[in-house]
A tleap script that builds the chain and sets N, CA, C and O, in Angstrom:
source leaprc.protein.ff14SB
mol = sequence {
  NMET GLY ASP ILE GLU ILE ALA ALA LEU TRP
  ARG PHE LEU PRO VAL GLY TYR ALA LEU THR
  VAL ALA ILE GLU LEU PRO ILE LEU LEU VAL
  ALA LEU SER PRO GLN HIE SER TRP PRO ARG
  ARG LEU ALA ALA GLY PHE TRP LEU THR ALA
  VAL THR TYR PRO MET VAL VAL LEU VAL LEU
  PRO VAL LEU MET ALA GLN TYR SER ARG VAL
  ALA TYR LEU ALA VAL ALA GLU THR PHE ALA
  PRO ALA ALA GLU CYS ALA LEU PHE TRP TRP
  ALA PHE GLY GLY GLY GLU PRO GLY GLY TRP
  ARG TRP ARG ASP PHE ALA ALA ILE VAL ALA
  ALA ASN LEU ALA SER PHE ALA MET GLY GLU
  TRP LEU HIE ARG TYR ALA ALA CILE
}
set mol.1.N position { -32.876 109.453 24.269 }
set mol.1.CA position { -31.505 109.475 23.777 }
set mol.1.C position { -30.971 110.896 23.686 }
set mol.1.O position { -29.763 111.092 23.552 }
set mol.2.N position { -31.833 111.870 23.755 }
set mol.2.CA position { -31.352 113.248 23.734 }
set mol.2.C position { -31.194 113.786 22.332 }
set mol.2.O position { -31.667 113.197 21.360 }
set mol.3.N position { -30.519 114.920 22.247 }
set mol.3.CA position { -30.295 115.559 20.955 }
set mol.3.C position { -29.328 114.736 20.118 }
set mol.3.O position { -28.314 114.242 20.613 }
set mol.4.N position { -29.660 114.600 18.853 }
set mol.4.CA position { -28.837 113.826 17.927 }
set mol.4.C position { -28.132 114.791 16.990 }
set mol.4.O position { -28.780 115.596 16.321 }
set mol.5.N position { -26.812 114.715 16.937 }
set mol.5.CA position { -26.034 115.516 15.994 }
set mol.5.C position { -25.726 114.628 14.787 }
set mol.5.O position { -24.912 113.709 14.874 }
set mol.6.N position { -26.378 114.910 13.674 }
set mol.6.CA position { -26.267 114.092 12.469 }
set mol.6.C position { -24.822 114.022 11.982 }
set mol.6.O position { -24.360 112.955 11.577 }
set mol.7.N position { -24.116 115.124 12.016 }
set mol.7.CA position { -22.719 115.139 11.548 }
set mol.7.C position { -21.861 114.197 12.387 }
set mol.7.O position { -20.970 113.533 11.857 }
set mol.8.N position { -22.122 114.135 13.682 }
set mol.8.CA position { -21.351 113.233 14.547 }
set mol.8.C position { -21.629 111.771 14.191 }
set mol.8.O position { -20.725 110.937 14.229 }
set mol.9.N position { -22.871 111.468 13.847 }
set mol.9.CA position { -23.204 110.103 13.430 }
set mol.9.C position { -22.430 109.731 12.164 }
set mol.9.O position { -21.892 108.628 12.066 }
set mol.10.N position { -22.373 110.644 11.204 }
set mol.10.CA position { -21.641 110.382 9.958 }
set mol.10.C position { -20.143 110.245 10.212 }
set mol.10.O position { -19.482 109.420 9.581 }
set mol.11.N position { -19.603 111.047 11.132 }
set mol.11.CA position { -18.169 110.934 11.452 }
set mol.11.C position { -17.857 109.597 12.105 }
set mol.11.O position { -16.800 109.013 11.870 }
set mol.12.N position { -18.790 109.114 12.932 }
set mol.12.CA position { -18.569 107.851 13.630 }
set mol.12.C position { -18.733 106.644 12.708 }
set mol.12.O position { -18.139 105.598 12.969 }
set mol.13.N position { -19.511 106.758 11.654 }
set mol.13.CA position { -19.843 105.619 10.797 }
set mol.13.C position { -18.624 104.820 10.335 }
set mol.13.O position { -18.604 103.608 10.553 }
set mol.14.N position { -17.603 105.420 9.709 }
set mol.14.CA position { -16.477 104.593 9.234 }
set mol.14.C position { -15.666 103.970 10.370 }
set mol.14.O position { -15.174 102.849 10.239 }
set mol.15.N position { -15.526 104.688 11.476 }
set mol.15.CA position { -14.780 104.158 12.620 }
set mol.15.C position { -15.544 102.976 13.226 }
set mol.15.O position { -14.971 101.916 13.476 }
set mol.16.N position { -16.816 103.172 13.451 }
set mol.16.CA position { -17.643 102.116 14.020 }
set mol.16.C position { -17.745 100.904 13.116 }
set mol.16.O position { -17.739 99.767 13.586 }
set mol.17.N position { -17.840 101.150 11.807 }
set mol.17.CA position { -17.899 100.041 10.843 }
set mol.17.C position { -16.611 99.211 10.919 }
set mol.17.O position { -16.658 97.983 10.995 }
set mol.18.N position { -15.475 99.891 10.899 }
set mol.18.CA position { -14.191 99.177 10.949 }
set mol.18.C position { -14.053 98.383 12.249 }
set mol.18.O position { -13.594 97.241 12.228 }
set mol.19.N position { -14.440 98.969 13.363 }
set mol.19.CA position { -14.362 98.273 14.643 }
set mol.19.C position { -15.314 97.076 14.672 }
set mol.19.O position { -14.955 96.002 15.156 }
set mol.20.N position { -16.518 97.266 14.156 }
set mol.20.CA position { -17.493 96.178 14.130 }
set mol.20.C position { -16.995 95.020 13.275 }
set mol.20.O position { -17.102 93.862 13.679 }
set mol.21.N position { -16.457 95.316 12.108 }
set mol.21.CA position { -15.919 94.258 11.249 }
set mol.21.C position { -14.743 93.566 11.935 }
set mol.21.O position { -14.610 92.345 11.860 }
set mol.22.N position { -13.894 94.340 12.600 }
set mol.22.CA position { -12.743 93.746 13.296 }
set mol.22.C position { -13.178 92.765 14.379 }
set mol.22.O position { -12.472 91.795 14.656 }
set mol.23.N position { -14.311 93.005 14.981 }
set mol.23.CA position { -14.817 92.104 16.021 }
set mol.23.C position { -15.585 90.934 15.416 }
set mol.23.O position { -15.393 89.787 15.817 }
set mol.24.N position { -16.450 91.224 14.454 }
set mol.24.CA position { -17.350 90.197 13.926 }
set mol.24.C position { -16.688 89.263 12.915 }
set mol.24.O position { -17.013 88.076 12.876 }
set mol.25.N position { -15.787 89.764 12.114 }
set mol.25.CA position { -15.187 88.948 11.050 }
set mol.25.C position { -14.495 87.691 11.583 }
set mol.25.O position { -14.744 86.611 11.048 }
set mol.26.N position { -13.646 87.773 12.602 }
set mol.26.CA position { -13.015 86.529 13.090 }
set mol.26.C position { -14.029 85.487 13.562 }
set mol.26.O position { -13.832 84.286 13.375 }
set mol.27.N position { -15.107 85.956 14.171 }
set mol.27.CA position { -16.140 85.029 14.636 }
set mol.27.C position { -16.796 84.345 13.449 }
set mol.27.O position { -16.989 83.129 13.458 }
set mol.28.N position { -17.138 85.115 12.433 }
set mol.28.CA position { -17.771 84.534 11.253 }
set mol.28.C position { -16.817 83.596 10.515 }
set mol.28.O position { -17.242 82.552 10.020 }
set mol.29.N position { -15.548 83.950 10.434 }
set mol.29.CA position { -14.587 83.078 9.753 }
set mol.29.C position { -14.523 81.704 10.416 }
set mol.29.O position { -14.430 80.682 9.735 }
set mol.30.N position { -14.573 81.687 11.734 }
set mol.30.CA position { -14.451 80.430 12.474 }
set mol.30.C position { -15.793 79.707 12.610 }
set mol.30.O position { -15.843 78.480 12.523 }
set mol.31.N position { -16.866 80.446 12.821 }
set mol.31.CA position { -18.126 79.819 13.242 }
set mol.31.C position { -19.119 79.518 12.122 }
set mol.31.O position { -19.999 78.676 12.303 }
set mol.32.N position { -19.005 80.182 10.972 }
set mol.32.CA position { -19.922 79.826 9.886 }
set mol.32.C position { -19.670 78.381 9.471 }
set mol.32.O position { -18.555 77.880 9.611 }
set mol.33.N position { -20.686 77.719 8.968 }
set mol.33.CA position { -20.572 76.295 8.671 }
set mol.33.C position { -19.517 76.033 7.598 }
set mol.33.O position { -19.277 76.876 6.733 }
set mol.34.N position { -18.894 74.866 7.662 }
set mol.34.CA position { -17.803 74.528 6.746 }
set mol.34.C position { -18.223 74.482 5.279 }
set mol.34.O position { -17.365 74.501 4.396 }
set mol.35.N position { -19.486 74.423 5.013 }
set mol.35.CA position { -19.917 74.380 3.613 }
set mol.35.C position { -19.627 75.696 2.882 }
set mol.35.O position { -19.622 75.738 1.652 }
set mol.36.N position { -19.386 76.764 3.641 }
set mol.36.CA position { -19.094 78.058 3.026 }
set mol.36.C position { -17.578 78.195 2.838 }
set mol.36.O position { -16.800 77.902 3.746 }
set mol.37.N position { -17.182 78.634 1.675 }
set mol.37.CA position { -15.760 78.822 1.381 }
set mol.37.C position { -15.206 79.982 2.210 }
set mol.37.O position { -15.948 80.820 2.722 }
set mol.38.N position { -13.883 79.998 2.325 }
set mol.38.CA position { -13.242 81.110 3.043 }
set mol.38.C position { -13.522 82.452 2.378 }
set mol.38.O position { -13.791 83.419 3.090 }
set mol.39.N position { -13.475 82.563 1.045 }
set mol.39.CA position { -13.826 83.854 0.438 }
set mol.39.C position { -15.266 84.288 0.746 }
set mol.39.O position { -15.528 85.474 0.942 }
set mol.40.N position { -16.190 83.333 0.789 }
set mol.40.CA position { -17.580 83.668 1.117 }
set mol.40.C position { -17.687 84.151 2.560 }
set mol.40.O position { -18.396 85.118 2.839 }
set mol.41.N position { -16.987 83.487 3.478 }
set mol.41.CA position { -17.013 83.900 4.879 }
set mol.41.C position { -16.424 85.298 5.041 }
set mol.41.O position { -16.953 86.130 5.777 }
set mol.42.N position { -15.324 85.536 4.342 }
set mol.42.CA position { -14.686 86.846 4.391 }
set mol.42.C position { -15.621 87.918 3.836 }
set mol.42.O position { -15.782 88.979 4.439 }
set mol.43.N position { -16.227 87.643 2.703 }
set mol.43.CA position { -17.164 88.591 2.096 }
set mol.43.C position { -18.338 88.866 3.033 }
set mol.43.O position { -18.767 90.012 3.173 }
set mol.44.N position { -18.855 87.823 3.669 }
set mol.44.CA position { -19.984 87.989 4.586 }
set mol.44.C position { -19.606 88.900 5.749 }
set mol.44.O position { -20.424 89.700 6.203 }
set mol.45.N position { -18.381 88.782 6.228 }
set mol.45.CA position { -17.931 89.607 7.341 }
set mol.45.C position { -17.959 91.091 7.041 }
set mol.45.O position { -18.248 91.901 7.921 }
set mol.46.N position { -17.662 91.449 5.814 }
set mol.46.CA position { -17.700 92.861 5.416 }
set mol.46.C position { -19.089 93.273 4.945 }
set mol.46.O position { -19.571 94.351 5.294 }
set mol.47.N position { -19.731 92.419 4.156 }
set mol.47.CA position { -20.991 92.759 3.506 }
set mol.47.C position { -22.155 92.894 4.483 }
set mol.47.O position { -22.900 93.872 4.422 }
set mol.48.N position { -22.319 91.927 5.383 }
set mol.48.CA position { -23.464 91.973 6.295 }
set mol.48.C position { -23.449 93.250 7.130 }
set mol.48.O position { -24.480 93.902 7.292 }
set mol.49.N position { -22.290 93.601 7.654 }
set mol.49.CA position { -22.179 94.833 8.440 }
set mol.49.C position { -22.376 96.062 7.566 }
set mol.49.O position { -22.986 97.039 8.000 }
set mol.50.N position { -21.871 96.025 6.352 }
set mol.50.CA position { -22.032 97.174 5.454 }
set mol.50.C position { -23.497 97.463 5.155 }
set mol.50.O position { -23.873 98.616 4.940 }
set mol.51.N position { -24.313 96.435 5.141 }
set mol.51.CA position { -25.731 96.624 4.843 }
set mol.51.C position { -26.501 97.105 6.074 }
set mol.51.O position { -27.348 97.991 5.961 }
set mol.52.N position { -26.222 96.540 7.231 }
set mol.52.CA position { -27.021 96.872 8.412 }
set mol.52.C position { -26.476 98.030 9.236 }
set mol.52.O position { -27.251 98.728 9.891 }
set mol.53.N position { -25.189 98.250 9.223 }
set mol.53.CA position { -24.589 99.250 10.105 }
set mol.53.C position { -25.095 100.670 9.857 }
set mol.53.O position { -25.343 101.388 10.825 }
set mol.54.N position { -25.260 101.106 8.614 }
set mol.54.CA position { -25.803 102.458 8.420 }
set mol.54.C position { -27.197 102.643 9.038 }
set mol.54.O position { -27.520 103.725 9.526 }
set mol.55.N position { -28.002 101.610 9.016 }
set mol.55.CA position { -29.323 101.703 9.640 }
set mol.55.C position { -29.178 101.853 11.156 }
set mol.55.O position { -29.869 102.661 11.777 }
set mol.56.N position { -28.285 101.075 11.736 }
set mol.56.CA position { -28.090 101.096 13.190 }
set mol.56.C position { -27.475 102.416 13.657 }
set mol.56.O position { -27.820 102.924 14.724 }
set mol.57.N position { -26.563 102.969 12.853 }
set mol.57.CA position { -25.817 104.162 13.281 }
set mol.57.C position { -26.429 105.470 12.796 }
set mol.57.O position { -26.351 106.484 13.491 }
set mol.58.N position { -27.034 105.460 11.617 }
set mol.58.CA position { -27.539 106.712 11.057 }
set mol.58.C position { -29.059 106.867 11.158 }
set mol.58.O position { -29.552 107.951 11.469 }
set mol.59.N position { -29.784 105.810 10.902 }
set mol.59.CA position { -31.243 105.917 10.799 }
set mol.59.C position { -31.934 105.732 12.150 }
set mol.59.O position { -32.713 106.584 12.578 }
set mol.60.N position { -31.646 104.619 12.814 }
set mol.60.CA position { -32.352 104.341 14.074 }
set mol.60.C position { -32.122 105.398 15.156 }
set mol.60.O position { -33.068 105.722 15.874 }
set mol.61.N position { -30.924 105.948 15.310 }
set mol.61.CA position { -30.772 106.995 16.335 }
set mol.61.C position { -31.681 108.199 16.089 }
set mol.61.O position { -32.184 108.807 17.034 }
set mol.62.N position { -31.886 108.535 14.832 }
set mol.62.CA position { -32.756 109.674 14.517 }
set mol.62.C position { -34.220 109.289 14.729 }
set mol.62.O position { -34.985 110.051 15.319 }
set mol.63.N position { -34.603 108.115 14.248 }
set mol.63.CA position { -35.985 107.674 14.402 }
set mol.63.C position { -36.369 107.468 15.864 }
set mol.63.O position { -37.528 107.645 16.237 }
set mol.64.N position { -35.399 107.095 16.684 }
set mol.64.CA position { -35.689 106.766 18.074 }
set mol.64.C position { -35.147 107.807 19.062 }
set mol.64.O position { -34.947 107.506 20.239 }
set mol.65.N position { -34.913 109.014 18.582 }
set mol.65.CA position { -34.320 110.058 19.432 }
set mol.65.C position { -35.163 110.350 20.675 }
set mol.65.O position { -34.617 110.704 21.720 }
set mol.66.N position { -36.471 110.208 20.573 }
set mol.66.CA position { -37.339 110.522 21.711 }
set mol.66.C position { -37.447 109.362 22.705 }
set mol.66.O position { -38.085 109.499 23.749 }
set mol.67.N position { -36.833 108.231 22.388 }
set mol.67.CA position { -36.891 107.070 23.268 }
set mol.67.C position { -35.591 106.930 24.054 }
set mol.67.O position { -34.601 107.601 23.761 }
set mol.68.N position { -35.605 106.072 25.030 }
set mol.68.CA position { -34.416 105.860 25.856 }
set mol.68.C position { -33.337 105.108 25.069 }
set mol.68.O position { -33.608 104.501 24.033 }
set mol.69.N position { -32.135 105.167 25.580 }
set mol.69.CA position { -31.022 104.405 24.974 }
set mol.69.C position { -31.308 102.913 25.020 }
set mol.69.O position { -30.967 102.191 24.083 }
set mol.70.N position { -31.923 102.446 26.087 }
set mol.70.CA position { -32.256 101.025 26.212 }
set mol.70.C position { -33.227 100.609 25.107 }
set mol.70.O position { -33.067 99.546 24.507 }
set mol.71.N position { -34.227 101.439 24.839 }
set mol.71.CA position { -35.179 101.127 23.767 }
set mol.71.C position { -34.474 101.099 22.415 }
set mol.71.O position { -34.694 100.195 21.609 }
set mol.72.N position { -33.619 102.102 22.172 }
set mol.72.CA position { -32.848 102.119 20.927 }
set mol.72.C position { -32.003 100.857 20.788 }
set mol.72.O position { -31.997 100.224 19.732 }
set mol.73.N position { -31.292 100.490 21.848 }
set mol.73.CA position { -30.436 99.300 21.792 }
set mol.73.C position { -31.254 98.038 21.547 }
set mol.73.O position { -30.827 97.157 20.802 }
set mol.74.N position { -32.415 97.947 22.162 }
set mol.74.CA position { -33.270 96.771 21.955 }
set mol.74.C position { -33.679 96.651 20.488 }
set mol.74.O position { -33.646 95.560 19.920 }
set mol.75.N position { -34.057 97.754 19.886 }
set mol.75.CA position { -34.460 97.733 18.478 }
set mol.75.C position { -33.250 97.478 17.581 }
set mol.75.O position { -33.292 96.601 16.718 }
set mol.76.N position { -32.185 98.230 17.779 }
set mol.76.CA position { -31.007 98.123 16.910 }
set mol.76.C position { -30.365 96.743 16.998 }
set mol.76.O position { -29.976 96.166 15.982 }
set mol.77.N position { -30.258 96.218 18.212 }
set mol.77.CA position { -29.570 94.944 18.390 }
set mol.77.C position { -30.470 93.745 18.122 }
set mol.77.O position { -30.006 92.605 18.147 }
set mol.78.N position { -31.730 93.987 17.871 }
set mol.78.CA position { -32.615 92.947 17.337 }
set mol.78.C position { -32.622 93.024 15.818 }
set mol.78.O position { -32.568 92.007 15.126 }
set mol.79.N position { -32.692 94.256 15.313 }
set mol.79.CA position { -32.704 94.461 13.862 }
set mol.79.C position { -31.451 93.899 13.190 }
set mol.79.O position { -31.556 93.164 12.207 }
set mol.80.N position { -30.268 94.235 13.708 }
set mol.80.CA position { -29.019 93.880 13.018 }
set mol.80.C position { -28.869 92.374 12.808 }
set mol.80.O position { -28.701 91.950 11.665 }
set mol.81.N position { -28.921 91.549 13.849 }
set mol.81.CA position { -28.751 90.112 13.586 }
set mol.81.C position { -29.900 89.509 12.787 }
set mol.81.O position { -29.680 88.619 11.965 }
set mol.82.N position { -31.132 89.986 13.022 }
set mol.82.CA position { -32.262 89.442 12.254 }
set mol.82.C position { -32.103 89.761 10.773 }
set mol.82.O position { -32.299 88.891 9.924 }
set mol.83.N position { -31.750 91.002 10.462 }
set mol.83.CA position { -31.559 91.391 9.068 }
set mol.83.C position { -30.367 90.660 8.450 }
set mol.83.O position { -30.434 90.236 7.296 }
set mol.84.N position { -29.291 90.512 9.200 }
set mol.84.CA position { -28.111 89.823 8.671 }
set mol.84.C position { -28.385 88.345 8.439 }
set mol.84.O position { -27.896 87.779 7.461 }
set mol.85.N position { -29.150 87.711 9.308 }
set mol.85.CA position { -29.525 86.311 9.079 }
set mol.85.C position { -30.372 86.195 7.818 }
set mol.85.O position { -30.164 85.291 7.008 }
set mol.86.N position { -31.321 87.102 7.652 }
set mol.86.CA position { -32.170 87.082 6.455 }
set mol.86.C position { -31.346 87.324 5.194 }
set mol.86.O position { -31.536 86.637 4.190 }
set mol.87.N position { -30.445 88.282 5.237 }
set mol.87.CA position { -29.590 88.564 4.081 }
set mol.87.C position { -28.693 87.378 3.747 }
set mol.87.O position { -28.523 87.022 2.581 }
set mol.88.N position { -28.125 86.773 4.782 }
set mol.88.CA position { -27.239 85.630 4.558 }
set mol.88.C position { -28.021 84.472 3.938 }
set mol.88.O position { -27.554 83.832 2.995 }
set mol.89.N position { -29.195 84.213 4.465 }
set mol.89.CA position { -30.023 83.136 3.929 }
set mol.89.C position { -30.415 83.448 2.487 }
set mol.89.O position { -30.388 82.563 1.632 }
set mol.90.N position { -30.780 84.699 2.213 }
set mol.90.CA position { -31.169 85.103 0.866 }
set mol.90.C position { -30.003 84.909 -0.114 }
set mol.90.O position { -30.199 84.418 -1.226 }
set mol.91.N position { -28.813 85.290 0.296 }
set mol.91.CA position { -27.655 85.229 -0.596 }
set mol.91.C position { -27.061 83.826 -0.700 }
set mol.91.O position { -26.667 83.397 -1.785 }
set mol.92.N position { -26.997 83.120 0.411 }
set mol.92.CA position { -26.264 81.856 0.434 }
set mol.92.C position { -27.093 80.682 0.935 }
set mol.92.O position { -26.583 79.570 1.069 }
set mol.93.N position { -28.364 80.925 1.211 }
set mol.93.CA position { -29.219 79.939 1.866 }
set mol.93.C position { -29.587 78.768 0.992 }
set mol.93.O position { -28.851 78.358 0.094 }
set mol.94.N position { -30.739 78.257 1.290 }
set mol.94.CA position { -31.194 77.047 0.634 }
set mol.94.C position { -30.962 75.868 1.539 }
set mol.94.O position { -30.762 76.020 2.744 }
set mol.95.N position { -30.989 74.711 0.962 }
set mol.95.CA position { -30.774 73.504 1.754 }
set mol.95.C position { -32.001 73.149 2.562 }
set mol.95.O position { -33.035 73.813 2.489 }
set mol.96.N position { -31.865 72.111 3.315 }
set mol.96.CA position { -32.959 71.636 4.164 }
set mol.96.C position { -33.041 72.490 5.432 }
set mol.96.O position { -32.035 73.030 5.892 }
set mol.97.N position { -34.236 72.604 5.986 }
set mol.97.CA position { -34.356 73.333 7.260 }
set mol.97.C position { -33.471 72.693 8.332 }
set mol.97.O position { -33.270 71.479 8.345 }
set mol.98.N position { -32.961 73.511 9.207 }
set mol.98.CA position { -32.088 73.020 10.276 }
set mol.98.C position { -30.660 72.904 9.800 }
set mol.98.O position { -30.267 73.533 8.817 }
set mol.99.N position { -29.886 72.098 10.501 }
set mol.99.CA position { -28.507 71.833 10.116 }
set mol.99.C position { -27.666 73.074 10.014 }
set mol.99.O position { -27.648 73.908 10.920 }
set mol.100.N position { -26.963 73.194 8.897 }
set mol.100.CA position { -25.996 74.273 8.737 }
set mol.100.C position { -26.625 75.649 8.815 }
set mol.100.O position { -25.977 76.582 9.290 }
set mol.101.N position { -27.849 75.813 8.372 }
set mol.101.CA position { -28.478 77.139 8.397 }
set mol.101.C position { -28.529 77.665 9.826 }
set mol.101.O position { -28.228 78.836 10.058 }
set mol.102.N position { -28.899 76.832 10.782 }
set mol.102.CA position { -28.983 77.283 12.163 }
set mol.102.C position { -27.598 77.571 12.728 }
set mol.102.O position { -27.445 78.460 13.566 }
set mol.103.N position { -26.602 76.840 12.285 }
set mol.103.CA position { -25.236 77.139 12.719 }
set mol.103.C position { -24.826 78.514 12.204 }
set mol.103.O position { -24.220 79.296 12.937 }
set mol.104.N position { -25.150 78.813 10.953 }
set mol.104.CA position { -24.819 80.117 10.382 }
set mol.104.C position { -25.552 81.238 11.105 }
set mol.104.O position { -24.968 82.279 11.405 }
set mol.105.N position { -26.833 81.019 11.384 }
set mol.105.CA position { -27.600 82.031 12.111 }
set mol.105.C position { -27.010 82.249 13.504 }
set mol.105.O position { -26.901 83.387 13.960 }
set mol.106.N position { -26.634 81.172 14.175 }
set mol.106.CA position { -26.025 81.290 15.504 }
set mol.106.C position { -24.698 82.045 15.429 }
set mol.106.O position { -24.388 82.840 16.316 }
set mol.107.N position { -23.913 81.800 14.376 }
set mol.107.CA position { -22.638 82.505 14.196 }
set mol.107.C position { -22.877 84.005 14.001 }
set mol.107.O position { -22.161 84.831 14.566 }
set mol.108.N position { -23.871 84.346 13.211 }
set mol.108.CA position { -24.189 85.755 12.952 }
set mol.108.C position { -24.662 86.435 14.232 }
set mol.108.O position { -24.249 87.554 14.534 }
set mol.109.N position { -25.524 85.763 14.980 }
set mol.109.CA position { -26.004 86.330 16.250 }
set mol.109.C position { -24.842 86.482 17.234 }
set mol.109.O position { -24.733 87.509 17.905 }
set mol.110.N position { -23.981 85.480 17.325 }
set mol.110.CA position { -22.826 85.558 18.235 }
set mol.110.C position { -21.903 86.712 17.856 }
set mol.110.O position { -21.419 87.435 18.727 }
set mol.111.N position { -21.662 86.885 16.570 }
set mol.111.CA position { -20.810 87.985 16.118 }
set mol.111.C position { -21.430 89.330 16.500 }
set mol.111.O position { -20.729 90.230 16.964 }
set mol.112.N position { -22.730 89.464 16.308 }
set mol.112.CA position { -23.414 90.698 16.677 }
set mol.112.C position { -23.392 90.934 18.186 }
set mol.112.O position { -23.227 92.069 18.631 }
set mol.113.N position { -23.556 89.888 18.965 }
set mol.113.CA position { -23.490 90.040 20.419 }
set mol.113.C position { -22.100 90.485 20.866 }
set mol.113.O position { -21.962 91.303 21.775 }
set mol.114.N position { -21.078 89.940 20.221 }
set mol.114.CA position { -19.700 90.327 20.572 }
set mol.114.C position { -19.447 91.797 20.258 }
set mol.114.O position { -18.864 92.515 21.070 }
set mol.115.N position { -19.883 92.246 19.085 }
set mol.115.CA position { -19.648 93.658 18.745 }
set mol.115.C position { -20.514 94.574 19.607 }
set mol.115.O position { -20.089 95.676 19.956 }
set mol.116.N position { -21.721 94.133 19.951 }
set mol.116.CA position { -22.563 94.908 20.866 }
set mol.116.C position { -21.882 95.049 22.222 }
set mol.116.O position { -21.820 96.146 22.776 }
set mol.117.N position { -21.373 93.944 22.755 }
set mol.117.CA position { -20.708 93.981 24.059 }
set mol.117.C position { -19.503 94.915 24.039 }
set mol.117.O position { -19.309 95.702 24.966 }
set mol.118.N position { -18.700 94.832 22.990 }
set mol.118.CA position { -17.539 95.723 22.888 }
set mol.118.C position { -17.985 97.173 22.742 }
set mol.118.O position { -17.398 98.069 23.350 }
set mol.119.N position { -19.009 97.404 21.947 }
set mol.119.CA position { -19.525 98.766 21.783 }
set mol.119.C position { -20.030 99.346 23.087 }
set mol.119.O position { -19.800 100.520 23.376 }
set mol.120.N position { -20.714 98.540 23.874 }
set mol.120.CA position { -21.200 99.008 25.172 }
set mol.120.C position { -20.047 99.275 26.126 }
set mol.120.O position { -20.076 100.246 26.882 }
set mol.121.N position { -19.036 98.421 26.097 }
set mol.121.CA position { -17.872 98.639 26.937 }
set mol.121.C position { -17.188 99.961 26.551 }
set mol.121.O position { -16.842 100.765 27.416 }
set mol.122.N position { -16.999 100.171 25.246 }
set mol.122.CA position { -16.381 101.408 24.782 }
set mol.122.C position { -17.235 102.625 25.119 }
set mol.122.O position { -16.712 103.670 25.504 }
set mol.123.N position { -18.540 102.486 24.973 }
set mol.123.CA position { -19.446 103.593 25.293 }
set mol.123.C position { -19.321 103.982 26.768 }
set mol.123.O position { -19.334 105.161 27.122 }
set mol.124.N position { -19.199 102.964 27.610 }
set mol.124.CA position { -19.128 103.230 29.050 }
set mol.124.C position { -17.764 103.721 29.505 }
set mol.124.O position { -17.669 104.650 30.307 }
set mol.125.N position { -16.699 103.093 28.991 }
set mol.125.CA position { -15.371 103.379 29.516 }
set mol.125.C position { -14.500 104.245 28.609 }
set mol.125.O position { -13.510 104.809 29.075 }
set mol.126.N position { -14.836 104.361 27.354 }
set mol.126.CA position { -14.017 105.170 26.448 }
set mol.126.C position { -14.788 106.348 25.889 }
set mol.126.O position { -14.284 107.057 25.018 }
set mol.127.N position { -15.986 106.567 26.366 }
set mol.127.CA position { -16.823 107.716 25.978 }
set mol.127.C position { -17.036 107.791 24.467 }
set mol.127.O position { -16.958 108.867 23.873 }
set mol.128.N position { -17.307 106.636 23.850 }
set mol.128.CA position { -17.609 106.628 22.415 }
set mol.128.C position { -19.104 106.662 22.252 }
set mol.128.O position { -19.602 106.663 21.126 }
savepdb mol mol.pdb
quit
């Protein structure tokens, strides 16, 4: 990944967080199971990213500086949805295995894939 400028990571954090929420929140609002209230869905859209995004943007780039961008992306984009699914289940989970829980996990993974795709597009074409 090359040299990491810590100050640049911190400058990017609020911009990247806002963009990520703008992409992921609509997906979560629509795709999370109906058993969750609209305020809960809205809160999840901000909270899940707030918990995982600093790790993806500030910690993993430094820890993985000696590895390729592909390796970093594999770790970061596996960590984020896995951690968000675990957090969501911890906060709002329960119930019987299967059913709505898997729908929620699929919604979280889909939201993360959408923000990853947009981030990669911006990285390639907008030099972010």
